[in-house]
C-alpha positions in Angstrom: -149.7 -112.3 93.3 -149.2 -111.1 96.9 -152.9 -111.4 97.7 -153.1 -114.9 96.2 -150.0 -116.0 98.1 -151.3 -114.6 101.4 -154.7 -116.3 101.0 -152.8 -119.5 100.4 -150.5 -119.2 103.3 -153.1 -117.9 105.8 -156.4 -119.5 105.1 -157.4 -119.4 108.8 -156.3 -122.8 109.8 -153.2 -121.6 111.7 -151.1 -124.2 109.9 -148.1 -124.0 107.6 -148.3 -123.9 103.8 -145.9 -123.7 101.0 -145.2 -122.2 97.6 -142.5 -121.2 95.1 -141.8 -117.9 93.4 -139.6 -117.6 90.3 -138.1 -114.1 90.0 -136.1 -112.0 87.6 -132.8 -110.6 88.6 -131.7 -107.0 88.6 -128.1 -106.2 89.6 -127.4 -102.5 90.0 -125.5 -100.0 92.1 -128.2 -100.5 94.8 -127.4 -104.2 95.1 -129.4 -107.2 94.0 -133.1 -107.0 93.5 -135.5 -109.8 92.6 -138.7 -109.2 90.6 -141.4 -111.8 91.2 -142.6 -113.2 87.9 -144.4 -116.5 88.7 -146.1 -117.9 91.7 -146.5 -121.7 92.1 -148.8 -122.8 95.0 -148.0 -126.1 96.6 -151.1 -128.3 97.2 -151.2 -129.5 100.9 -150.7 -133.2 101.2 -149.6 -133.5 97.5 -146.8 -130.9 97.0 -146.4 -129.9 100.6 -146.0 -132.9 102.9 -144.8 -133.9 106.4 -141.0 -133.3 106.6 -138.3 -135.8 107.2 -136.3 -133.4 109.4 -138.7 -130.5 110.0 -142.5 -130.0 110.3 -143.3 -129.7 106.5 -141.4 -129.8 103.2 -141.9 -129.2 99.5 -142.0 -132.5 97.7 -139.0 -133.3 95.4 -141.1 -133.6 92.2 -142.6 -130.2 92.8 -139.2 -128.6 93.4 -137.6 -130.3 90.4 -140.0 -129.0 87.8 -139.7 -125.5 89.2 -135.9 -125.4 89.5 -135.6 -126.6 85.9 -138.0 -123.9 84.8 -136.0 -121.3 86.7 -132.8 -122.5 85.0 -134.3 -122.4 81.5 -135.8 -118.9 81.9 -132.8 -117.6 83.9 -134.9 -116.8 87.0 -134.1 -117.0 90.7 -135.9 -119.8 92.7 -137.5 -119.0 96.0 -139.1 -121.6 98.2 -141.8 -120.1 100.5 -143.6 -121.1 103.7 -145.2 -119.2 106.6 -144.9 -118.9 110.4 -147.3 -117.4 112.9 -147.1 -113.8 114.1 -147.7 -110.5 112.4 -144.8 -107.9 112.2 -141.8 -110.1 113.0 -140.6 -113.3 111.3 -137.4 -115.4 111.1 -136.3 -118.8 109.9 -136.2 -121.6 112.5 -133.0 -123.7 113.1 -134.7 -126.5 111.2 -135.3 -124.2 108.3 -131.7 -123.1 108.1 -130.5 -126.6 108.3 -132.7 -127.6 105.4 -131.2 -124.7 103.3 -127.7 -125.9 104.1 -128.6 -129.5 103.0 -130.5 -128.7 99.8 -129.4 -125.3 98.3 -125.9 -126.1 97.2 -127.3 -128.9 95.0 -130.1 -126.6 93.7 -127.5 -123.9 92.7 -125.8 -126.6 90.6 -129.0 -127.6 88.9 -129.9 -123.9 88.3 -126.5 -123.4 86.6 -125.5 -120.5 88.8 -128.9 -118.7 89.2 -129.7 -117.7 92.8 -131.8 -119.9 94.9 -133.3 -119.2 98.3 -136.2 -119.1 100.6 -138.8 -116.6 102.0 -140.8 -117.0 105.2 -143.9 -114.9 105.7 -145.8 -113.7 108.8 -149.0 -111.7 108.5 -147.2 -108.4 107.8 -143.5 -109.4 107.6 -141.1 -111.4 105.5 -137.5 -112.7 105.9 -135.3 -114.2 103.2 -132.2 -116.3 102.8 -130.6 -116.1 99.4 -127.9 -118.4 98.1 -125.5 -117.2 95.4 -122.8 -118.9 93.3 -119.5 -119.3 95.1 -121.0 -120.1 98.5 -122.2 -116.5 99.2 -125.4 -115.9 101.1 -127.4 -112.8 101.7 -130.4 -111.9 103.8 -133.5 -110.1 102.4 -133.5 -106.4 103.4 -137.1 -105.8 102.4 -139.8 -106.6 100.0 -142.1 -104.2 98.1 -145.5 -105.1 96.8 -146.4 -103.0 93.8 -150.1 -102.5 93.4 -152.4 -99.5 93.5 -150.5 -98.6 96.6 -147.1 -99.7 97.6 -146.6 -102.0 100.6 -143.2 -102.6 102.0 -142.4 -105.6 104.2 -139.5 -106.2 106.5 -138.3 -109.1 108.8 -139.2 -106.9 111.8 -140.8 -103.6 112.6 -138.8 -100.8 110.8 -137.0 -98.2 112.8 -139.0 -95.2 114.0 -138.5 -92.3 111.5 -137.1 -89.0 112.7 -139.0 -85.8 112.2 -137.6 -83.5 109.5 -138.7 -80.0 110.4 -138.6 -78.6 106.8 -141.4 -81.0 105.9 -143.6 -80.6 109.0 -146.7 -79.5 107.2 -146.8 -82.2 104.5 -145.7 -85.0 106.9 -148.9 -84.2 108.9 -150.6 -86.0 106.0 -148.5 -89.1 105.7 -146.4 -89.1 108.8 -142.7 -89.1 109.5 -142.4 -92.6 108.1 -144.0 -91.5 104.9 -141.5 -88.6 104.6 -138.7 -91.1 105.3 -140.0 -93.3 102.4 -139.8 -90.3 100.0 -136.3 -89.5 101.2 -135.0 -93.0 100.3 -137.0 -93.2 97.0 -135.2 -93.0 93.6 -137.3 -91.6 90.8 -136.4 -91.5 87.1 -137.6 -88.7 84.9 -137.3 -89.2 81.1 -137.5 -85.9 79.3 -136.9 -82.6 81.1 -138.8 -80.2 78.9 -142.1 -78.5 79.7 -143.6 -81.5 81.6 -140.3 -83.0 83.0 -139.2 -79.7 84.5 -142.4 -79.3 86.4 -142.1 -82.9 87.7 -138.5 -82.2 88.9 -139.7 -79.2 90.8 -142.7 -80.9 92.4 -140.8 -84.0 93.4 -137.8 -82.0 94.7 -140.1 -80.0 96.9 -141.8 -83.2 98.2 -138.4 -84.3 99.5 -137.7 -87.2 97.1 -134.1 -88.3 97.9 -132.7 -89.5 94.6 -133.2 -88.6 90.9 -132.1 -90.0 87.6 -132.7 -87.5 84.8 -132.2 -88.0 81.0 -132.7 -85.5 78.1 -130.2 -84.8 75.3 -131.5 -81.3 74.5 -130.3 -77.9 75.5 -132.7 -75.0 76.3 -133.9 -72.7 73.5 -135.6 -69.4 73.9 -138.9 -70.9 72.7 -138.7 -73.3 75.7 -138.3 -70.7 78.4 -142.1 -70.1 79.0 -142.5 -73.8 79.9 -139.2 -74.5 81.8 -139.7 -74.0 85.5 -137.3 -71.4 87.0 -135.4 -71.0 83.7 -133.1 -68.0 83.3 -132.9 -66.3 79.9 -129.1 -66.8 80.0 -129.8 -70.6 80.0 -131.0 -70.5 76.4 -129.6 -67.2 75.2 -126.1 -66.2 76.5 -125.0 -62.6 75.8 -125.0 -61.8 72.1 -121.5 -60.2 72.2 -119.9 -63.5 73.0 -118.5 -65.6 70.1 -121.0 -68.1 68.7 -118.9 -71.1 69.8 -118.8 -69.8 73.4 -122.5 -69.0 73.4 -123.3 -72.6 72.4 -121.1 -73.9 75.2 -122.9 -71.7 77.7 -126.4 -72.8 76.7 -127.6 -75.1 79.4 -128.8 -78.7 79.1 -132.4 -79.2 80.3 -131.2 -81.9 82.7 -128.7 -79.5 84.4 -131.4 -76.9 84.8 -133.7 -79.4 86.4 -131.0 -80.6 88.7 -130.4 -77.0 89.7 -134.0 -76.6 90.7 -134.1 -79.9 92.6 -131.0 -79.0 94.6 -132.4 -75.6 95.3 -135.6 -77.2 96.7 -133.8 -80.1 98.5 -130.0 -79.6 99.0 -129.7 -83.2 100.3 -131.1 -84.8 97.1 -128.8 -86.9 95.0 -129.2 -86.1 91.3 -127.7 -88.0 88.3 -128.3 -85.7 85.4 -127.6 -87.4 82.0 -127.6 -85.0 79.0 -128.1 -88.1 76.8 -130.8 -89.9 75.0 -132.8 -92.4 77.1 -132.6 -94.9 74.3 -128.9 -95.3 74.6 -128.2 -98.6 76.3 -125.9 -97.2 79.0 -128.4 -94.5 79.8 -131.4 -96.8 79.9 -129.7 -99.1 82.4 -129.5 -96.3 84.9 -133.3 -96.4 85.2 -133.8 -100.1 85.8 -133.4 -99.8 89.6 -135.6 -96.7 90.2 -138.6 -97.0 92.4 -140.8 -95.0 90.1 -140.6 -93.7 86.5 -142.0 -90.6 84.9 -142.1 -90.5 81.1 -142.3 -86.9 79.9 -140.8 -87.5 76.5 -143.5 -88.3 74.0 -141.7 -90.2 71.2 -142.8 -93.7 70.4 -139.3 -95.0 70.9 -139.3 -93.6 74.5 -142.7 -95.1 75.1 -141.5 -98.4 73.9 -138.5 -98.5 76.2 -140.4 -97.0 79.2 -143.1 -99.7 78.8 -140.4 -102.4 78.6 -138.6 -101.3 81.8 -141.9 -101.0 83.8 -142.8 -104.6 83.0 -139.3 -106.2 82.8 -138.1 -104.8 86.1 -141.3 -104.4 88.1 -141.2 -100.6 88.4 -144.4 -98.6 88.5 -144.5 -95.5 86.3 -146.6 -92.9 84.6 -146.7 -91.4 81.2 -147.7 -87.7 81.1 -148.4 -85.4 78.2 -150.6 -82.8 76.6 -152.1 -82.6 73.1 -153.3 -79.4 71.4 -154.4 -80.4 67.9 -154.6 -77.5 65.4 -155.9 -78.0 61.8 -154.2 -76.5 58.8 -157.0 -73.9 58.8 -156.0 -72.9 62.3 -159.0 -74.5 64.1 -158.3 -75.9 67.6 -159.7 -79.3 68.4 -160.1 -80.9 71.8 -157.3 -79.8 74.1 -156.4 -82.4 76.6 -153.7 -83.6 78.9 -153.2 -87.1 80.3 -151.5 -89.0 83.1 -151.4 -92.7 82.4 -150.2 -94.8 85.4 -148.6 -98.1 84.2 -148.2 -100.9 86.6 -146.3 -104.1 85.9 -148.6 -106.8 84.5 -151.8 -104.6 84.4 -152.3 -103.5 80.8 -149.5 -101.6 79.1 -149.0 -98.9 76.5 -148.7 -101.7 73.8 -152.0 -103.3 74.8 -153.8 -99.9 74.5 -152.5 -99.0 71.1 -150.3 -96.2 72.4 -147.1 -97.4 70.7 -147.1 -97.1 66.9 -144.5 -99.3 65.2 -144.6 -97.2 62.1 -143.8 -94.0 64.1 -140.9 -95.8 65.7 -139.5 -96.4 62.3 -140.1 -92.8 61.3 -138.2 -91.6 64.4 -135.1 -93.2 63.1 -134.6 -90.4 60.7 -132.0 -87.7 61.5 -132.7 -85.2 64.3 -132.9 -82.3 61.8 -135.9 -83.9 60.2 -137.8 -85.2 63.2 -137.7 -82.0 65.3 -141.1 -81.5 66.8 -142.2 -84.9 65.5 -143.3 -86.2 68.9 -146.5 -84.2 68.6 -147.5 -83.7 65.0 -147.6 -85.9 61.9 -145.8 -83.1 60.0 -142.2 -83.0 61.3 -141.7 -79.5 60.0 -144.3 -78.0 62.2 -143.8 -77.3 65.9 -146.8 -78.3 68.0 -148.5 -75.9 70.5 -147.5 -76.4 74.1 -148.7 -74.4 77.1 -147.2 -74.6 80.7 -150.6 -74.7 82.4 -151.7 -77.9 80.6 -148.4 -79.5 81.4 -148.9 -78.5 85.0 -152.3 -80.2 85.2 -150.9 -83.5 84.0 -147.8 -83.4 86.1 -149.6 -82.4 89.3 -152.0 -85.4 88.9 -149.0 -87.7 88.2 -147.0 -86.5 91.1 -150.0 -86.7 93.4 -150.6 -90.3 92.3 -147.0 -91.1 93.0 -147.1 -89.5 96.4 -150.2 -91.5 97.6 -148.8 -94.7 96.0 -145.4 -94.5 97.7 -146.8 -93.6 101.2 -149.5 -96.2 101.1 -152.4 -93.8 101.4 -154.0 -94.8 98.1 -157.4 -96.5 98.9 -157.4 -100.3 98.1 -160.4 -99.8 95.7 -159.1 -96.6 94.2 -159.7 -95.8 90.5 -157.0 -97.4 88.3 -158.1 -95.8 85.1 -156.0 -93.2 83.2 -156.7 -89.6 83.9 -157.6 -87.3 81.0 -158.5 -83.6 81.4 -160.2 -81.7 78.5 -159.5 -78.0 79.0 -162.0 -76.8 76.4 -164.8 -78.8 77.8 -163.7 -78.2 81.4 -164.2 -81.9 82.3 -162.2 -84.9 83.5 -162.6 -88.4 82.1 -160.9 -91.8 82.7 -159.8 -94.4 80.2 -159.9 -97.9 81.5 -156.7 -99.6 80.3 -157.1 -102.9 78.5 -154.8 -106.0 78.8 -154.2 -108.4 76.0 -153.8 -111.9 77.5 -151.2 -112.7 74.9 -149.2 -109.4 75.2 -145.5 -110.0 75.0 -144.8 -107.1 77.4 -147.2 -107.5 80.3 -149.1 -110.8 80.2 -146.6 -113.2 81.7 -146.7 -115.7 78.9 -143.6 -117.9 78.7 -141.7 -116.0 76.0 -142.8 -112.6 77.3 -141.0 -109.8 79.1 -142.8 -109.5 82.4 -140.5 -109.9 85.4 -137.6 -111.2 83.4 -135.0 -108.7 84.8 -131.4 -108.6 83.4 -131.7 -111.8 81.4 -133.9 -110.4 78.7 -133.1 -107.8 76.0 -134.3 -104.2 76.3 -135.3 -102.3 73.1 -132.3 -99.9 73.3 -129.6 -98.6 71.0 -126.5 -100.7 71.2 -123.6 -99.4 73.4 
């Protein structure tokens, strides 16, 4: 969408051009965020014409059809044009006057949905958002989510300070890259064998904020795979009463939070010993900058996939599979890291969400223990820390290069698969169904809809 818009605004004629974006709304503890869903380009001389007060303007008929669509889909309306320059941009006095003339009426037509404007330069953007009740807000920044992340501001960002603890790694992506990690919020869903490794890696990279969710406590059989776990986390002294021993067993999220804080005392960690599928837990993930899915139930995949597309948040699903037949024969042993980007082929499109399994997972916990990996819920699947580490290191590395902008523009977008028995890597190219309700952008679909679209969660 961004590339299409920039080609339209800057075709090389050094003139002004127009467009409209309709965007989903996400209101969270970090403030208001808009998720671009639809781009409508204004045709020069037809939809974008000489202005009555300023240089150019969007034609009334073009505006009307889009503001009504924004109202019906409960999306924000953003009018767009461009100015010259590269790293600094601002609205002109004529621009601001046109907002004051037209936007109060547009808010009324939109029935309270936000309206506003964006103005782009070559590598900068400024915004003026109008909200119900006469409130206005400037745009702080815009993030373009592709193979690599691009962040735009109204002017050049402040020079980042050197953080001595991270001197060696910041020699790769610079002080600004380290500052990006410090203000990044990641969500990790599942803090078992894979999630605990992710927490350790991301904590040591200097990621600034974490949201963690896992309802389980540690068990002795988990200890070989839980990074920096203490035996007392899963097995308090035997001489204590059983009730006290159970109280002293640690939740996996609290163990992960302990490791993160040990690696980075300045990190902010929200550790939720709850199920990701609970509505009030899921909503804590909708304003993360990146998601890691390390819980391999179909229900968790369904919700993760929905949040990625509905709220415009890139993410990755990690896991390992060690199939063993009833006769004890080991099949192909592999681990995966599947990067999922909004609107680019999702877990649904690629047959990785099984509706029948989602129904099966609704059975009581005592029945479905271990079900995430094997068809037989009474059998615990094999799991080995080294295989989890391969998948997690690949996922964390992809996150690092994405967030700091070091990913090559033509980088491989396929899903990573490592086969340990064959000692080889392969890549699965994700497919996209043009009619997918999750990622295709069709009218009644989920893509970019923000808060005004239901998530597949358990009711509060």
